N, CA and C atoms as a LAMMPS dump frame, in Angstrom:
ITEM: TIMESTEP
0
ITEM: NUMBER OF ATOMS
663
ITEM: BOX BOUNDS ff ff ff
-5.0000000000000000e+02 5.0000000000000000e+02
-5.0000000000000000e+02 5.0000000000000000e+02
-5.0000000000000000e+02 5.0000000000000000e+02
ITEM: ATOMS id mol type element x y z
1 1 1 N -474.209 459.292 25.442
2 1 2 C -473.584 458.041 25.821
3 1 3 C -472.818 457.476 24.631
4 2 1 N -471.674 456.818 24.883
5 2 2 C -470.852 456.264 23.821
6 2 3 C -471.592 455.143 23.104
7 3 1 N -471.115 454.822 21.884
8 3 2 C -471.693 453.734 21.126
9 3 3 C -471.695 452.454 21.952
10 4 1 N -472.78 451.691 21.874
11 4 2 C -472.887 450.451 22.639
12 4 3 C -471.819 449.455 22.209
13 5 1 N -471.472 449.451 20.942
14 5 2 C -470.434 448.557 20.428
15 5 3 C -469.327 449.43 19.855
16 6 1 N -468.184 449.474 20.538
17 6 2 C -467.085 450.333 20.111
18 6 3 C -466.602 449.941 18.716
19 7 1 N -466.009 450.885 18.007
20 7 2 C -465.354 450.705 16.719
21 7 3 C -466.341 450.56 15.559
22 8 1 N -467.638 450.635 15.845
23 8 2 C -468.646 450.615 14.792
24 8 3 C -469.352 451.962 14.768
25 9 1 N -469.869 452.352 13.6
26 9 2 C -470.616 453.609 13.561
27 9 3 C -471.915 453.435 14.341
28 10 1 N -472.527 454.552 14.697
29 10 2 C -473.688 454.523 15.584
30 10 3 C -474.867 453.763 14.995
31 11 1 N -475.075 453.867 13.693
32 11 2 C -476.207 453.187 13.069
33 11 3 C -476.053 451.67 13.154
34 12 1 N -474.852 451.182 12.849
35 12 2 C -474.619 449.745 12.902
36 12 3 C -474.654 449.247 14.336
37 13 1 N -474.106 450.042 15.249
38 13 2 C -474.156 449.694 16.667
39 13 3 C -475.601 449.589 17.14
40 14 1 N -476.426 450.557 16.76
41 14 2 C -477.836 450.546 17.148
42 14 3 C -478.561 449.347 16.545
43 15 1 N -478.186 448.974 15.315
44 15 2 C -478.8 447.818 14.66
45 15 3 C -478.508 446.541 15.446
46 16 1 N -477.264 446.4 15.914
47 16 2 C -476.884 445.228 16.714
48 16 3 C -477.711 445.173 17.988
49 17 1 N -477.834 446.298 18.677
50 17 2 C -478.614 446.348 19.913
51 17 3 C -480.078 446.03 19.631
52 18 1 N -480.622 446.59 18.544
53 18 2 C -482.036 446.388 18.217
54 18 3 C -482.339 444.943 17.844
55 19 1 N -481.329 444.221 17.389
56 19 2 C -481.535 442.842 16.972
57 19 3 C -480.942 441.843 17.962
58 20 1 N -480.735 442.284 19.186
59 20 2 C -480.36 441.418 20.297
60 20 3 C -481.463 441.521 21.347
61 21 1 N -481.596 440.489 22.162
62 21 2 C -482.632 440.503 23.197
63 21 3 C -482.474 441.726 24.085
64 22 1 N -483.572 442.416 24.332
65 22 2 C -483.543 443.679 25.074
66 22 3 C -483.433 443.449 26.58
67 23 1 N -482.871 444.405 27.312
68 23 2 C -482.889 444.351 28.778
69 23 3 C -484.315 444.382 29.294
70 24 1 N -484.529 443.835 30.486
71 24 2 C -485.859 443.905 31.08
72 24 3 C -486.055 445.266 31.759
73 25 1 N -487.203 445.467 32.381
74 25 2 C -487.533 446.778 32.946
75 25 3 C -486.557 447.187 34.051
76 26 1 N -486.189 446.253 34.919
77 26 2 C -485.254 446.581 36.003
78 26 3 C -483.884 446.933 35.437
79 27 1 N -483.436 446.177 34.456
80 27 2 C -482.156 446.494 33.815
81 27 3 C -482.198 447.871 33.158
82 28 1 N -483.294 448.187 32.497
83 28 2 C -483.405 449.503 31.854
84 28 3 C -483.369 450.634 32.877
85 29 1 N -483.983 450.422 34.027
86 29 2 C -483.91 451.439 35.078
87 29 3 C -482.48 451.604 35.579
88 30 1 N -481.778 450.501 35.747
89 30 2 C -480.391 450.567 36.197
90 30 3 C -479.508 451.248 35.158
91 31 1 N -479.759 450.983 33.887
92 31 2 C -479.029 451.67 32.818
93 31 3 C -479.228 453.181 32.938
94 32 1 N -480.47 453.61 33.121
95 32 2 C -480.776 455.041 33.201
96 32 3 C -480.116 455.681 34.41
97 33 1 N -480.18 455.027 35.557
98 33 2 C -479.575 455.562 36.785
99 33 3 C -478.063 455.667 36.63
100 34 1 N -477.463 454.636 36.055
101 34 2 C -476.007 454.642 35.885
102 34 3 C -475.571 455.692 34.871
103 35 1 N -476.307 455.808 33.785
104 35 2 C -475.958 456.783 32.74
105 35 3 C -476.044 458.213 33.233
106 36 1 N -476.872 458.447 34.259
107 36 2 C -477.075 459.801 34.778
108 36 3 C -476.012 460.209 35.793
109 37 1 N -475.097 459.321 36.138
110 37 2 C -474.066 459.666 37.117
111 37 3 C -473.175 460.785 36.583
112 38 1 N -472.64 461.564 37.481
113 38 2 C -471.863 462.75 37.115
114 38 3 C -470.572 462.396 36.395
115 39 1 N -470.102 463.339 35.595
116 39 2 C -468.788 463.331 34.965
117 39 3 C -468.571 462.137 34.042
118 40 1 N -469.64 461.625 33.464
119 40 2 C -469.512 460.535 32.506
120 40 3 C -469.082 459.21 33.082
121 41 1 N -469.092 459.092 34.419
122 41 2 C -468.635 457.85 35.03
123 41 3 C -469.539 456.677 34.67
124 42 1 N -470.782 456.986 34.276
125 42 2 C -471.709 455.936 33.89
126 42 3 C -471.247 455.13 32.695
127 43 1 N -470.301 455.67 31.906
128 43 2 C -469.792 454.947 30.749
129 43 3 C -468.996 453.71 31.143
130 44 1 N -468.695 453.549 32.415
131 44 2 C -467.985 452.343 32.863
132 44 3 C -468.887 451.11 32.804
133 45 1 N -470.195 451.315 32.755
134 45 2 C -471.116 450.18 32.651
135 45 3 C -470.923 449.45 31.329
136 46 1 N -471.009 448.118 31.36
137 46 2 C -470.962 447.379 30.099
138 46 3 C -472.208 447.709 29.289
139 47 1 N -472.074 447.656 27.982
140 47 2 C -473.189 447.971 27.105
141 47 3 C -474.261 446.893 27.124
142 48 1 N -475.431 447.239 26.599
143 48 2 C -476.551 446.294 26.627
144 48 3 C -476.274 445.064 25.776
145 49 1 N -475.608 445.23 24.63
146 49 2 C -475.287 444.077 23.786
147 49 3 C -474.361 443.118 24.524
148 50 1 N -473.391 443.672 25.243
149 50 2 C -472.479 442.834 26.018
150 50 3 C -473.217 442.163 27.179
151 51 1 N -474.106 442.892 27.828
152 51 2 C -474.891 442.301 28.901
153 51 3 C -475.74 441.147 28.404
154 52 1 N -476.341 441.313 27.224
155 52 2 C -477.137 440.243 26.633
156 52 3 C -476.272 439.032 26.326
157 53 1 N -475.078 439.278 25.791
158 53 2 C -474.154 438.175 25.523
159 53 3 C -473.799 437.43 26.807
160 54 1 N -473.574 438.167 27.886
161 54 2 C -473.213 437.536 29.147
162 54 3 C -474.37 436.717 29.713
163 55 1 N -475.589 437.221 29.567
164 55 2 C -476.757 436.45 29.987
165 55 3 C -476.91 435.179 29.16
166 56 1 N -476.704 435.31 27.858
167 56 2 C -476.822 434.152 26.976
168 56 3 C -475.776 433.103 27.33
169 57 1 N -474.531 433.535 27.533
170 57 2 C -473.466 432.601 27.879
171 57 3 C -473.747 431.91 29.213
172 58 1 N -474.258 432.664 30.168
173 58 2 C -474.605 432.077 31.466
174 58 3 C -475.721 431.05 31.308
175 59 1 N -476.684 431.341 30.466
176 59 2 C -477.77 430.404 30.203
177 59 3 C -477.236 429.101 29.608
178 60 1 N -476.271 429.208 28.709
179 60 2 C -475.691 428.023 28.076
180 60 3 C -474.817 427.229 29.053
181 61 1 N -473.96 427.928 29.796
182 61 2 C -473.016 427.258 30.698
183 61 3 C -473.673 426.737 31.97
184 62 1 N -474.717 427.422 32.44
185 62 2 C -475.379 427.076 33.7
186 62 3 C -474.359 426.92 34.838
187 63 1 N -473.564 427.946 35.107
188 63 2 C -472.525 427.849 36.132
189 63 3 C -473.115 427.728 37.53
190 64 1 N -472.507 426.881 38.336
191 64 2 C -472.907 426.773 39.734
192 64 3 C -472.21 427.845 40.578
193 65 1 N -470.987 428.238 40.155
194 65 2 C -470.241 429.249 40.897
195 65 3 C -469.572 430.189 39.907
196 66 1 N -469.951 431.468 39.969
197 66 2 C -469.399 432.493 39.087
198 66 3 C -468.743 433.579 39.933
199 67 1 N -467.783 434.264 39.337
200 67 2 C -467.031 435.317 40.033
201 67 3 C -466.954 436.541 39.131
202 68 1 N -467.158 437.712 39.723
203 68 2 C -466.996 438.973 39.004
204 68 3 C -465.995 439.846 39.747
205 69 1 N -465.009 440.357 39.02
206 69 2 C -464.023 441.279 39.578
207 69 3 C -464.298 442.659 39.01
208 70 1 N -464.851 443.539 39.822
209 70 2 C -465.238 444.87 39.384
210 70 3 C -466.725 444.905 39.084
211 71 1 N -467.506 445.452 40.012
212 71 2 C -468.961 445.361 39.922
213 71 3 C -469.632 446.685 39.577
214 72 1 N -469.062 447.811 40.027
215 72 2 C -469.603 449.141 39.753
216 72 3 C -471.06 449.197 40.215
217 73 1 N -472.011 449.566 39.366
218 73 2 C -473.412 449.672 39.795
219 73 3 C -474.198 448.389 39.548
220 74 1 N -473.516 447.328 39.15
221 74 2 C -474.128 446.014 39.17
222 74 3 C -474.822 445.529 37.916
223 75 1 N -474.635 446.225 36.776
224 75 2 C -475.362 445.805 35.568
225 75 3 C -474.884 444.458 35.047
226 76 1 N -473.569 444.266 34.943
227 76 2 C -473.057 442.989 34.444
228 76 3 C -473.396 441.861 35.407
229 77 1 N -473.325 442.134 36.715
230 77 2 C -473.692 441.117 37.699
231 77 3 C -475.154 440.726 37.571
232 78 1 N -476.012 441.704 37.324
233 78 2 C -477.437 441.429 37.148
234 78 3 C -477.658 440.582 35.898
235 79 1 N -476.926 440.887 34.824
236 79 2 C -477.053 440.118 33.585
237 79 3 C -476.704 438.653 33.806
238 80 1 N -475.688 438.407 34.621
239 80 2 C -475.279 437.03 34.919
240 80 3 C -476.24 436.381 35.911
241 81 1 N -476.542 437.074 36.999
242 81 2 C -477.333 436.481 38.087
243 81 3 C -478.719 436.055 37.625
244 82 1 N -479.346 436.838 36.756
245 82 2 C -480.699 436.507 36.312
246 82 3 C -480.73 435.225 35.486
247 83 1 N -479.566 434.807 34.938
248 83 2 C -479.495 433.609 34.103
249 83 3 C -478.874 432.413 34.825
250 84 1 N -478.51 432.58 36.098
251 84 2 C -477.921 431.479 36.858
252 84 3 C -478.948 430.374 37.085
253 85 1 N -478.496 429.132 37.213
254 85 2 C -479.419 428.067 37.602
255 85 3 C -479.907 428.29 39.031
256 86 1 N -480.893 427.537 39.446
257 86 2 C -481.526 427.743 40.744
258 86 3 C -480.522 427.697 41.888
259 87 1 N -479.513 426.828 41.772
260 87 2 C -478.528 426.692 42.841
261 87 3 C -477.231 427.441 42.544
262 88 1 N -477.251 428.331 41.556
263 88 2 C -476.051 429.067 41.189
264 88 3 C -475.793 430.253 42.111
265 89 1 N -474.512 430.582 42.275
266 89 2 C -474.104 431.712 43.103
267 89 3 C -473.074 432.552 42.359
268 90 1 N -473.151 433.863 42.553
269 90 2 C -472.208 434.805 41.958
270 90 3 C -471.503 435.56 43.068
271 91 1 N -470.179 435.481 43.086
272 91 2 C -469.353 436.236 44.02
273 91 3 C -468.876 437.5 43.325
274 92 1 N -469.226 438.669 43.864
275 92 2 C -468.829 439.953 43.296
276 92 3 C -467.787 440.628 44.175
277 93 1 N -466.732 441.12 43.555
278 93 2 C -465.649 441.793 44.281
279 93 3 C -465.542 443.239 43.812
280 94 1 N -465.588 444.17 44.756
281 94 2 C -465.453 445.584 44.424
282 94 3 C -464.932 446.314 45.656
283 95 1 N -464.495 447.559 45.463
284 95 2 C -463.95 448.336 46.572
285 95 3 C -464.855 449.495 46.977
286 96 1 N -465.935 449.73 46.201
287 96 2 C -466.756 450.922 46.421
288 96 3 C -468.09 450.583 47.073
289 97 1 N -468.302 451.103 48.273
290 97 2 C -469.609 450.991 48.914
291 97 3 C -470.635 451.867 48.188
292 98 1 N -470.172 453.009 47.668
293 98 2 C -471.083 453.962 47.024
294 98 3 C -471.734 453.371 45.779
295 99 1 N -470.927 452.878 44.842
296 99 2 C -471.491 452.372 43.593
297 99 3 C -472.24 451.066 43.815
298 100 1 N -471.709 450.201 44.673
299 100 2 C -472.383 448.916 44.873
300 100 3 C -473.675 449.049 45.675
301 101 1 N -473.879 450.172 46.354
302 101 2 C -475.173 450.416 47.007
303 101 3 C -476.27 450.507 45.949
304 102 1 N -475.948 451.099 44.807
305 102 2 C -476.897 451.127 43.691
306 102 3 C -477.14 449.702 43.2
307 103 1 N -476.054 448.939 43.073
308 103 2 C -476.173 447.553 42.616
309 103 3 C -477.095 446.753 43.518
310 104 1 N -476.9 446.855 44.824
311 104 2 C -477.712 446.083 45.777
312 104 3 C -479.2 446.389 45.6
313 105 1 N -479.506 447.652 45.401
314 105 2 C -480.907 448.07 45.251
315 105 3 C -481.569 447.369 44.061
316 106 1 N -480.857 447.346 42.933
317 106 2 C -481.457 446.781 41.726
318 106 3 C -481.383 445.265 41.698
319 107 1 N -480.398 444.671 42.347
320 107 2 C -480.392 443.212 42.49
321 107 3 C -481.624 442.76 43.273
322 108 1 N -481.938 443.531 44.331
323 108 2 C -483.12 443.186 45.131
324 108 3 C -484.384 443.382 44.316
325 109 1 N -484.441 444.48 43.564
326 109 2 C -485.61 444.74 42.72
327 109 3 C -485.825 443.59 41.73
328 110 1 N -484.733 443.034 41.223
329 110 2 C -484.815 441.972 40.226
330 110 3 C -485.022 440.599 40.856
331 111 1 N -484.941 440.527 42.188
332 111 2 C -485.147 439.252 42.87
333 111 3 C -483.976 438.3 42.762
334 112 1 N -482.754 438.836 42.562
335 112 2 C -481.583 437.962 42.442
336 112 3 C -480.565 438.2 43.558
337 113 1 N -480.899 439.041 44.532
338 113 2 C -479.938 439.389 45.566
339 113 3 C -479.505 438.182 46.398
340 114 1 N -480.362 437.156 46.475
341 114 2 C -479.995 435.967 47.241
342 114 3 C -478.979 435.099 46.507
343 115 1 N -478.736 435.388 45.241
344 115 2 C -477.76 434.629 44.452
345 115 3 C -476.392 435.307 44.42
346 116 1 N -476.303 436.509 45.004
347 116 2 C -475.082 437.312 44.882
348 116 3 C -474.446 437.538 46.245
349 117 1 N -473.152 437.243 46.318
350 117 2 C -472.356 437.484 47.518
351 117 3 C -471.371 438.604 47.184
352 118 1 N -471.642 439.816 47.692
353 118 2 C -470.786 440.972 47.405
354 118 3 C -469.73 441.117 48.481
355 119 1 N -468.469 441.163 48.078
356 119 2 C -467.36 441.36 49.005
357 119 3 C -466.692 442.71 48.703
358 120 1 N -466.665 443.578 49.702
359 120 2 C -466.014 444.886 49.552
360 120 3 C -464.59 444.784 50.087
361 121 1 N -463.632 445.117 49.228
362 121 2 C -462.233 445.041 49.619
363 121 3 C -461.383 444.645 48.424
364 122 1 N -460.071 444.526 48.618
365 122 2 C -459.184 444.15 47.51
366 122 3 C -459.572 442.79 46.932
367 123 1 N -459.805 442.75 45.63
368 123 2 C -460.273 441.514 44.996
369 123 3 C -459.234 440.402 45.072
370 124 1 N -457.957 440.753 45.009
371 124 2 C -456.921 439.719 45.092
372 124 3 C -456.974 439.002 46.432
373 125 1 N -457.241 439.749 47.503
374 125 2 C -457.359 439.115 48.821
375 125 3 C -458.537 438.142 48.834
376 126 1 N -459.646 438.551 48.232
377 126 2 C -460.821 437.674 48.181
378 126 3 C -460.527 436.422 47.37
379 127 1 N -459.894 436.592 46.21
380 127 2 C -459.581 435.44 45.365
381 127 3 C -458.604 434.487 46.054
382 128 1 N -457.576 435.055 46.659
383 128 2 C -456.578 434.213 47.317
384 128 3 C -457.162 433.448 48.496
385 129 1 N -458.253 433.987 49.063
386 129 2 C -458.886 433.331 50.201
387 129 3 C -459.873 432.245 49.813
388 130 1 N -460.138 432.092 48.501
389 130 2 C -461.082 431.072 48.059
390 130 3 C -460.453 429.684 48.147
391 131 1 N -461.233 428.688 48.518
392 131 2 C -460.732 427.312 48.469
393 131 3 C -460.643 426.843 47.022
394 132 1 N -460.021 425.726 46.801
395 132 2 C -459.943 425.194 45.442
396 132 3 C -461.308 424.709 44.963
397 133 1 N -462.203 424.429 45.907
398 133 2 C -463.583 424.052 45.585
399 133 3 C -464.518 424.954 46.374
400 134 1 N -465.662 425.407 45.851
401 134 2 C -466.155 425.024 44.537
402 134 3 C -465.35 425.648 43.408
403 135 1 N -465.236 424.953 42.338
404 135 2 C -464.502 425.462 41.184
405 135 3 C -465.283 426.613 40.538
406 136 1 N -464.558 427.519 39.913
407 136 2 C -465.18 428.65 39.223
408 136 3 C -465.606 428.205 37.824
409 137 1 N -466.891 428.362 37.521
410 137 2 C -467.43 427.963 36.218
411 137 3 C -467.485 429.122 35.233
412 138 1 N -467.588 430.342 35.741
413 138 2 C -467.643 431.531 34.894
414 138 3 C -467.056 432.694 35.672
415 139 1 N -466.188 433.453 35.025
416 139 2 C -465.592 434.625 35.669
417 139 3 C -465.62 435.807 34.705
418 140 1 N -465.746 436.996 35.275
419 140 2 C -465.729 438.236 34.499
420 140 3 C -464.777 439.199 35.18
421 141 1 N -463.751 439.644 34.453
422 141 2 C -462.758 440.577 34.981
423 141 3 C -462.958 441.935 34.321
424 142 1 N -463.238 442.939 35.149
425 142 2 C -463.472 444.299 34.639
426 142 3 C -463.125 445.286 35.751
427 143 1 N -461.848 445.332 36.105
428 143 2 C -461.414 446.152 37.232
429 143 3 C -460.113 446.867 36.864
430 144 1 N -459.277 447.147 37.845
431 144 2 C -458.023 447.858 37.596
432 144 3 C -457.128 447.036 36.675
433 145 1 N -456.71 447.654 35.589
434 145 2 C -456.023 446.934 34.524
435 145 3 C -454.651 446.415 34.95
436 146 1 N -453.995 447.134 35.849
437 146 2 C -452.658 446.736 36.279
438 146 3 C -452.655 445.372 36.97
439 147 1 N -453.79 444.956 37.514
440 147 2 C -453.868 443.663 38.195
441 147 3 C -454.547 442.59 37.362
442 148 1 N -454.797 442.836 36.096
443 148 2 C -455.481 441.846 35.254
444 148 3 C -454.762 440.49 35.254
445 149 1 N -453.451 440.502 35.105
446 149 2 C -452.714 439.232 35.046
447 149 3 C -452.851 438.471 36.357
448 150 1 N -452.764 439.18 37.473
449 150 2 C -452.901 438.51 38.775
450 150 3 C -454.304 437.946 38.963
451 151 1 N -455.336 438.712 38.575
452 151 2 C -456.709 438.202 38.666
453 151 3 C -456.859 436.942 37.809
454 152 1 N -456.354 437.017 36.601
455 152 2 C -456.431 435.889 35.666
456 152 3 C -455.784 434.644 36.257
457 153 1 N -454.6 434.803 36.818
458 153 2 C -453.881 433.649 37.354
459 153 3 C -454.622 433.03 38.544
460 154 1 N -455.154 433.861 39.417
461 154 2 C -455.885 433.339 40.575
462 154 3 C -457.162 432.612 40.147
463 155 1 N -457.81 433.116 39.102
464 155 2 C -459.042 432.485 38.62
465 155 3 C -458.728 431.218 37.831
466 156 1 N -457.739 431.269 36.95
467 156 2 C -457.402 430.106 36.136
468 156 3 C -457.05 428.901 37
469 157 1 N -456.364 429.135 38.095
470 157 2 C -456 428.078 39.037
471 157 3 C -457.237 427.345 39.561
472 158 1 N -458.357 428.063 39.639
473 158 2 C -459.597 427.518 40.212
474 158 3 C -460.672 427.253 39.152
475 159 1 N -460.346 427.419 37.882
476 159 2 C -461.339 427.311 36.823
477 159 3 C -461.725 425.853 36.584
478 160 1 N -463.028 425.594 36.513
479 160 2 C -463.505 424.24 36.273
480 160 3 C -463.13 423.785 34.862
481 161 1 N -463.304 422.508 34.605
482 161 2 C -462.837 421.914 33.35
483 161 3 C -463.406 422.611 32.128
484 162 1 N -464.679 422.984 32.189
485 162 2 C -465.319 423.651 31.06
486 162 3 C -465.637 425.114 31.378
487 163 1 N -464.935 425.657 32.352
488 163 2 C -465.169 427.032 32.767
489 163 3 C -464.681 428.046 31.751
490 164 1 N -465.219 429.26 31.859
491 164 2 C -464.905 430.348 30.924
492 164 3 C -464.574 431.606 31.708
493 165 1 N -463.53 432.298 31.261
494 165 2 C -463.171 433.609 31.806
495 165 3 C -463.456 434.663 30.736
496 166 1 N -464.203 435.694 31.101
497 166 2 C -464.426 436.848 30.239
498 166 3 C -463.621 438.02 30.775
499 167 1 N -462.928 438.723 29.897
500 167 2 C -462.095 439.857 30.316
501 167 3 C -462.454 441.07 29.479
502 168 1 N -462.824 442.16 30.151
503 168 2 C -463.319 443.353 29.474
504 168 3 C -462.194 444.314 29.105
505 169 1 N -462.493 445.184 28.129
506 169 2 C -461.622 446.306 27.722
507 169 3 C -460.316 445.876 27.064
508 170 1 N -460.29 444.694 26.45
509 170 2 C -459.018 444.198 25.919
510 170 3 C -458.622 444.835 24.585
511 171 1 N -459.461 445.712 24.056
512 171 2 C -459.065 446.516 22.89
513 171 3 C -458.802 447.97 23.263
514 172 1 N -459.196 448.337 24.47
515 172 2 C -458.895 449.653 25.041
516 172 3 C -459.129 450.803 24.049
517 173 1 N -460.361 450.865 23.544
518 173 2 C -460.72 451.948 22.637
519 173 3 C -459.962 451.932 21.33
520 174 1 N -459.345 450.807 21
521 174 2 C -458.533 450.702 19.797
522 174 3 C -457.091 451.112 20.004
523 175 1 N -456.767 451.656 21.166
524 175 2 C -455.423 452.182 21.406
525 175 3 C -454.386 451.1 21.693
526 176 1 N -454.813 449.837 21.82
527 176 2 C -453.829 448.762 22.009
528 176 3 C -452.875 448.659 20.822
529 177 1 N -453.31 449.124 19.655
530 177 2 C -452.454 449.039 18.468
531 177 3 C -451.833 450.391 18.108
532 178 1 N -451.983 451.367 18.99
533 178 2 C -451.433 452.704 18.748
534 178 3 C -450.132 452.855 19.542
535 179 1 N -448.985 452.844 18.866
536 179 2 C -447.708 452.939 19.59
537 179 3 C -447.516 454.257 20.31
538 180 1 N -448.28 455.275 19.925
539 180 2 C -448.163 456.574 20.59
540 180 3 C -448.936 456.635 21.895
541 181 1 N -449.771 455.628 22.157
542 181 2 C -450.522 455.587 23.408
543 181 3 C -449.686 454.833 24.441
544 182 1 N -449.152 455.564 25.376
545 182 2 C -448.251 454.969 26.369
546 182 3 C -448.795 455.084 27.794
547 183 1 N -450.097 455.343 27.929
548 183 2 C -450.674 455.426 29.262
549 183 3 C -450.587 454.072 29.96
550 184 1 N -450.518 454.119 31.27
551 184 2 C -450.285 452.915 32.058
552 184 3 C -451.343 451.838 31.81
553 185 1 N -452.61 452.249 31.704
554 185 2 C -453.668 451.259 31.532
555 185 3 C -453.575 450.573 30.18
556 186 1 N -453.229 451.32 29.133
557 186 2 C -453.064 450.712 27.809
558 186 3 C -451.912 449.718 27.825
559 187 1 N -450.811 450.083 28.479
560 187 2 C -449.676 449.163 28.584
561 187 3 C -450.05 447.91 29.373
562 188 1 N -450.869 448.074 30.409
563 188 2 C -451.306 446.926 31.202
564 188 3 C -452.174 445.985 30.379
565 189 1 N -453.055 446.542 29.542
566 189 2 C -453.895 445.723 28.675
567 189 3 C -453.028 444.978 27.66
568 190 1 N -452.07 445.666 27.071
569 190 2 C -451.168 444.995 26.122
570 190 3 C -450.424 443.852 26.799
571 191 1 N -449.939 444.086 28.008
572 191 2 C -449.21 443.046 28.745
573 191 3 C -450.117 441.856 29.044
574 192 1 N -451.358 442.155 29.421
575 192 2 C -452.297 441.064 29.697
576 192 3 C -452.569 440.252 28.435
577 193 1 N -452.881 440.931 27.338
578 193 2 C -453.169 440.221 26.09
579 193 3 C -451.993 439.356 25.657
580 194 1 N -450.776 439.892 25.8
581 194 2 C -449.58 439.117 25.436
582 194 3 C -449.405 437.913 26.364
583 195 1 N -449.713 438.095 27.637
584 195 2 C -449.591 437.021 28.623
585 195 3 C -450.535 435.871 28.275
586 196 1 N -451.763 436.191 27.921
587 196 2 C -452.754 435.148 27.658
588 196 3 C -452.473 434.414 26.355
589 197 1 N -452.159 435.141 25.283
590 197 2 C -451.942 434.484 24.005
591 197 3 C -450.708 433.589 24.045
592 198 1 N -449.783 433.868 24.958
593 198 2 C -448.574 433.044 25.09
594 198 3 C -448.754 431.901 26.084
595 199 1 N -449.917 431.798 26.701
596 199 2 C -450.165 430.802 27.744
597 199 3 C -450.648 429.5 27.109
598 200 1 N -449.844 428.43 27.138
599 200 2 C -450.255 427.171 26.494
600 200 3 C -451.388 426.454 27.219
601 201 1 N -451.748 426.921 28.415
602 201 2 C -452.809 426.269 29.184
603 201 3 C -454.202 426.613 28.679
604 202 1 N -454.308 427.671 27.858
605 202 2 C -455.631 428.168 27.489
606 202 3 C -455.766 428.396 25.994
607 203 1 N -457.018 428.556 25.576
608 203 2 C -457.318 429.095 24.26
609 203 3 C -458.157 430.354 24.469
610 204 1 N -457.983 431.32 23.573
611 204 2 C -458.627 432.617 23.758
612 204 3 C -459.174 433.122 22.434
613 205 1 N -460.351 433.742 22.5
614 205 2 C -460.923 434.447 21.359
615 205 3 C -461.202 435.879 21.808
616 206 1 N -460.641 436.835 21.088
617 206 2 C -460.887 438.242 21.403
618 206 3 C -462.051 438.724 20.547
619 207 1 N -463.14 439.082 21.204
620 207 2 C -464.369 439.429 20.503
621 207 3 C -464.54 440.946 20.42
622 208 1 N -464.98 441.469 19.273
623 208 2 C -465.212 442.914 19.142
624 208 3 C -466.567 443.318 19.7
625 209 1 N -466.775 442.996 20.964
626 209 2 C -467.992 443.378 21.678
627 209 3 C -467.613 444.488 22.656
628 210 1 N -468.417 445.539 22.726
629 210 2 C -468.104 446.623 23.644
630 210 3 C -466.735 447.203 23.363
631 211 1 N -465.89 447.192 24.366
632 211 2 C -464.533 447.726 24.246
633 211 3 C -463.514 446.598 24.067
634 212 1 N -463.993 445.468 23.567
635 212 2 C -463.145 444.285 23.41
636 212 3 C -463.382 443.342 24.578
637 213 1 N -463.805 442.122 24.289
638 213 2 C -464.097 441.141 25.314
639 213 3 C -463.356 439.856 24.961
640 214 1 N -462.374 439.484 25.775
641 214 2 C -461.641 438.249 25.548
642 214 3 C -462.335 437.099 26.28
643 215 1 N -462.492 435.995 25.57
644 215 2 C -463.164 434.804 26.09
645 215 3 C -462.128 433.693 26.161
646 216 1 N -461.912 433.155 27.357
647 216 2 C -460.789 432.254 27.626
648 216 3 C -461.297 430.974 28.275
649 217 1 N -460.748 429.849 27.843
650 217 2 C -461.044 428.579 28.502
651 217 3 C -459.814 427.695 28.432
652 218 1 N -459.849 426.542 29.09
653 218 2 C -458.728 425.624 29.067
654 218 3 C -458.48 425.13 27.635
655 219 1 N -457.224 424.989 27.28
656 219 2 C -456.868 424.43 25.983
657 219 3 C -457.236 422.952 25.939
658 220 1 N -457.659 422.454 24.783
659 220 2 C -457.963 421.021 24.656
660 220 3 C -456.735 420.188 25.01
661 221 1 N -456.971 419.089 25.681
662 221 2 C -455.856 418.2 26.068
663 221 3 C -455.558 417.204 24.955
């Protein structure tokens, strides 16, 4: 399995994981099941350090309504859902019945399935169908890179006053700064990063967690 924290050597990455709160038993089982998937597809799961960060942030923000774009086998959703307040809800958007079937199993095992509303289908359709209320207090974008800007715009329009958007893979394995990398997904990430940093409505911090995690909120008025 790849380093839990990209761009760091394995020893330092392991040190970070060892000195962050560990996943619980259900999360560890989900990690093992996901890692065992064929053809390395399990590497799409967010790392444990990132999952811990997301749980911590959810604990601090106490969002009443959270949204996830791209759920896969449900590890990031589980990290958020377990830290939601009693009346909190998480809307998950994905296109795969196969991978999210694994997610449903472990959400139920963890006792958080009643907090999660999974919608199968194009995420943009789901977002566009949301009312302006309830406002989104926390969002996580980790799906097809070509639609990152559209996801961001639909969420920002509905983001609560102190809401936060997390966006995954914004360093793209370090290739965002490699001019020889011209693959479509790398170009999409570069376009997204440029779009956000030029947006006067928000402030953004790009964190070297996992494969790069951008943290976005409304700019101070």
